[in-house]
C-alpha positions in Angstrom: 155.0 126.3 133.2 156.5 128.8 130.7 160.0 129.0 129.2 160.9 132.6 128.2 164.0 131.6 126.1 162.0 129.2 123.9 161.2 131.9 121.3 164.9 132.9 120.9 166.2 129.3 120.7 163.7 128.4 118.0 164.4 131.5 116.0 168.2 130.9 116.1 167.7 127.3 115.0 165.8 128.3 111.9 168.3 131.0 111.0 171.2 128.6 111.3 169.9 125.9 109.1 168.3 128.4 106.7 165.3 126.2 106.3 161.8 127.2 105.5 158.7 125.2 106.1 155.2 125.1 105.0 154.3 124.3 108.6 153.3 126.9 111.3 155.7 129.8 112.1 157.3 130.2 115.5 154.8 132.9 116.4 152.0 130.6 115.5 153.4 127.9 117.7 153.8 130.1 120.6 150.3 131.5 120.2 148.7 128.0 120.5 147.4 127.1 123.9 149.4 124.5 125.8 148.0 121.0 125.7 149.4 120.3 129.2 147.0 120.1 132.1 147.5 119.4 135.8 145.4 117.7 138.3 144.2 121.0 139.8 143.6 123.0 136.6 141.1 121.8 134.0 141.5 122.9 130.4 138.5 125.1 129.6 136.3 124.1 126.7 135.6 127.7 125.5 139.2 128.9 124.8 139.5 131.5 122.0 140.8 129.8 118.8 144.5 130.3 118.1 143.8 132.2 114.8 141.9 134.9 116.7 144.6 135.3 119.3 147.3 136.5 116.9 145.1 138.4 114.5 143.8 141.4 116.4 143.6 142.9 119.9 140.7 141.3 121.7 137.5 143.3 122.2 136.7 144.4 125.8 134.1 141.6 126.2 136.6 139.0 125.0 139.3 140.3 127.3 137.0 140.0 130.3 136.2 136.4 129.2 139.9 135.5 128.9 140.7 137.1 132.3 137.8 135.1 133.9 139.6 131.9 132.8 142.7 132.7 134.7 142.6 130.9 138.1 143.1 133.2 141.0 145.2 132.4 144.1 143.0 131.2 146.9 142.4 133.7 149.7 143.9 133.0 153.1 140.4 132.9 154.6 139.3 130.3 152.1 142.4 128.2 153.0 141.7 128.6 156.7 138.1 127.5 156.2 139.1 124.5 154.1 141.6 123.4 156.8 139.2 124.0 159.7 137.8 121.0 161.5 134.2 120.1 160.6 131.6 121.1 163.3 131.1 118.6 166.1 127.9 116.7 166.0 125.3 117.5 168.6 125.5 115.0 171.5 122.5 114.4 173.7 123.4 114.3 177.3 121.7 112.0 179.8 118.7 113.4 181.5 118.5 112.7 185.2 115.1 112.4 186.9 114.7 115.1 189.5 114.9 114.0 193.2 114.9 117.4 194.8 113.0 118.2 198.0 111.5 121.5 199.0 111.6 123.3 202.4 108.3 125.0 201.4 106.5 122.7 199.1 103.6 124.0 197.0 100.8 122.1 195.5 100.6 123.3 191.9 97.8 120.7 191.0 97.7 119.4 187.5 100.3 122.0 186.5 102.9 120.6 188.8 106.6 121.0 187.6 107.1 117.3 188.5 105.2 116.5 185.3 107.9 118.0 183.2 111.1 116.1 182.3 114.1 118.4 182.4 114.9 120.1 185.7 117.8 122.4 186.7 119.0 125.0 189.1 120.4 128.5 189.3 123.2 129.4 191.7 125.3 132.2 193.0 127.9 132.8 195.8 125.1 132.2 198.4 125.2 128.4 197.7 128.9 128.2 198.7 130.8 125.2 197.7 128.8 122.9 195.5 129.4 119.2 194.7 128.3 119.5 191.1 128.5 115.7 190.3 126.2 114.9 193.2 123.9 117.8 192.3 123.6 116.5 188.7 122.7 113.0 190.0 119.8 114.6 191.9 118.3 115.9 188.7 120.1 119.2 187.9 120.4 118.8 184.1 121.2 122.4 183.6 122.4 125.3 185.7 122.3 129.1 185.3 125.2 130.6 187.2 125.3 134.2 188.4 128.2 136.0 186.7 127.8 139.7 187.1 125.7 142.6 188.3 125.9 146.2 187.5 129.0 147.4 185.8 131.7 146.3 188.2 130.7 143.3 190.3 131.7 139.8 189.5 130.3 136.9 191.6 133.3 135.5 193.5 132.1 131.9 192.8 131.4 132.4 189.1 134.6 131.1 187.6 134.7 128.1 189.9 131.1 127.2 189.4 131.4 127.8 185.6 134.2 125.3 185.3 132.9 122.7 187.8 129.4 122.6 186.3 130.9 121.8 182.9 133.2 119.1 184.3 130.1 117.5 185.9 128.3 117.4 182.5 125.6 120.0 183.2 124.4 122.3 180.5 125.4 125.7 181.8 124.6 129.4 181.2 125.5 132.7 182.9 123.2 135.4 184.1 123.6 139.1 184.8 121.6 141.0 187.4 120.6 144.3 185.8 121.3 147.5 187.9 119.1 150.4 187.1 121.7 153.0 188.2 124.3 152.1 185.5 124.1 152.4 181.7 123.1 149.3 179.7 126.2 149.5 177.5 128.6 149.5 180.6 126.8 146.5 182.0 126.9 144.6 178.7 130.6 145.2 178.3 131.2 144.0 181.9 129.3 140.8 181.3 131.2 140.2 178.0 134.5 140.8 179.7 133.9 138.2 182.4 131.8 135.5 180.7 133.7 133.4 178.1 132.2 132.6 174.7 132.3 128.8 174.7 130.8 126.0 172.6 127.7 124.4 174.1 126.8 127.2 176.6 123.2 128.1 177.1 122.1 131.6 176.0 123.0 134.4 178.4 120.4 135.7 180.7 119.4 139.3 181.7 117.8 139.2 185.2 115.4 142.2 185.5 113.4 142.8 188.6 112.8 145.4 191.3 115.3 144.7 194.0 114.0 146.2 197.3 117.4 145.6 199.0 119.5 147.3 196.4 121.4 150.5 196.9 119.9 151.7 193.7 116.4 153.0 194.3 115.6 154.1 190.8 112.5 152.8 189.1 112.7 154.0 185.5 109.7 154.5 183.3 108.5 151.5 181.2 109.8 153.1 178.0 113.3 153.6 179.5 113.3 150.1 181.0 112.6 148.6 177.6 115.2 150.8 175.9 117.9 149.8 178.4 117.1 146.2 178.1 117.2 146.3 174.3 120.6 148.0 174.3 122.0 145.3 176.7 120.5 142.4 174.9 121.5 143.6 171.4 125.1 143.9 172.5 125.1 140.4 174.0 123.5 138.9 171.0 126.1 140.4 168.7 128.9 139.1 170.8 127.7 135.6 171.6 125.5 134.9 168.6 122.6 133.9 170.8 119.4 135.7 171.7 119.4 136.3 175.5 116.8 134.9 177.8 114.8 137.3 180.0 114.4 136.3 183.6 111.8 138.3 185.6 109.4 138.3 188.6 105.6 139.0 188.7 105.7 142.6 189.9 108.4 143.7 187.4 106.6 141.9 184.6 103.3 143.6 185.4 104.9 147.0 185.5 107.1 146.7 182.4 107.1 143.6 180.3 103.5 142.6 179.5 103.2 142.5 175.7 106.9 143.3 175.2 109.8 141.3 173.7 107.4 138.7 172.2 110.3 137.1 170.1 112.5 136.6 173.2 112.6 133.4 175.4 111.4 134.0 178.9 112.3 132.5 182.3 109.6 133.2 184.8 109.6 133.2 188.6 106.4 131.8 189.9 106.7 130.1 193.3 103.1 130.1 194.5 101.1 129.5 191.3 101.9 128.1 187.9 103.0 130.6 185.2 99.7 130.2 183.4 98.0 132.0 186.3 100.6 134.7 186.9 101.7 135.4 183.3 98.6 134.3 181.4 99.6 136.0 178.1 103.3 134.9 178.1 105.0 131.9 176.5 108.0 130.7 178.5 111.0 128.4 178.2 112.1 128.1 181.9 110.0 128.2 185.1 111.6 129.0 188.5 109.1 127.1 190.7 110.9 127.2 194.0 113.4 129.3 195.9 113.5 126.9 198.8 114.8 123.7 197.1 116.9 121.1 198.9 119.4 118.8 197.3 122.4 116.6 198.0 125.5 118.4 196.8 124.4 121.8 198.2 124.3 123.1 201.8 121.2 125.1 202.4 118.5 126.1 199.9 118.7 126.4 196.1 116.4 127.7 193.4 114.7 125.0 191.3 113.8 125.4 187.7 112.2 123.3 184.9 112.2 123.4 181.1 108.9 123.8 179.4 108.8 120.7 177.2 109.6 117.0 176.9 113.1 115.5 176.9 113.2 115.4 173.1 112.1 119.0 173.0 114.9 120.0 175.4 117.5 118.4 173.1 116.1 120.1 170.1 116.0 123.5 172.0 119.6 123.1 173.1 120.8 122.1 169.6 119.2 125.2 168.2 120.2 127.7 170.9 123.3 126.6 172.7 126.6 128.3 171.6 
């Protein structure tokens, strides 16, 4: 703290008593650095000696050194960061053993999905009302929920499924069905507008396939397909901070994706043979092994999926990739 009137008071005192002293002058006293310190400001060890301060203007290098010693006011962002709560520790959720049935069971031999630990489902409006707590108890440890398709359609059950799946304790993610008659940018914006960015969500999914029942009959060239996908995925990754997962089917993969997007996670549909037979050159994270699953908690059929790894590998993957 500084007192502007101190110099005038000391000068008046000396003039009044007419005294002289062999001690330091007023100017010398004022030139000395204060010996006072506070708990938040530590006295520097490399202050310029008092004699140098009053003798001549400091050189440019000395001036920069002196200015560097002056503590600056903390920026608002720094204060906000300091006051922010520390990140929550990752919590491993209980893994339920799958007890699904299948209306059209397939014998996958030694590559059976039943040998893998972490199963899940994907759902849309066609599953109707879902008892998510019961579905989880049957082995649905994660769920991918249809959110959007094209640039203007929102699945009417998305918001309800999104909320209820979280309340039941499932790991959840959202997927977008890509429409080849709309621009990639429009579709990315539509997805972002409707799918919230929330802590713990699985990475978003782009569902790319040839839809024979769609009103869009376009089949773009491979180069245009890859370009559109890249635009869409880049936009989602910038917004959510997560690299999207690519879902696809055998015919679309054969026509467009073999050898492409090697640094993206894949979710592969393969309901007659294991992925190693249908996609021999592709690493995968999720396998959709049935489109005819049956489970308590859902009326009718449901798609069944499995994670490619052990229970511990699942927890590590979620910790690294969930929002």
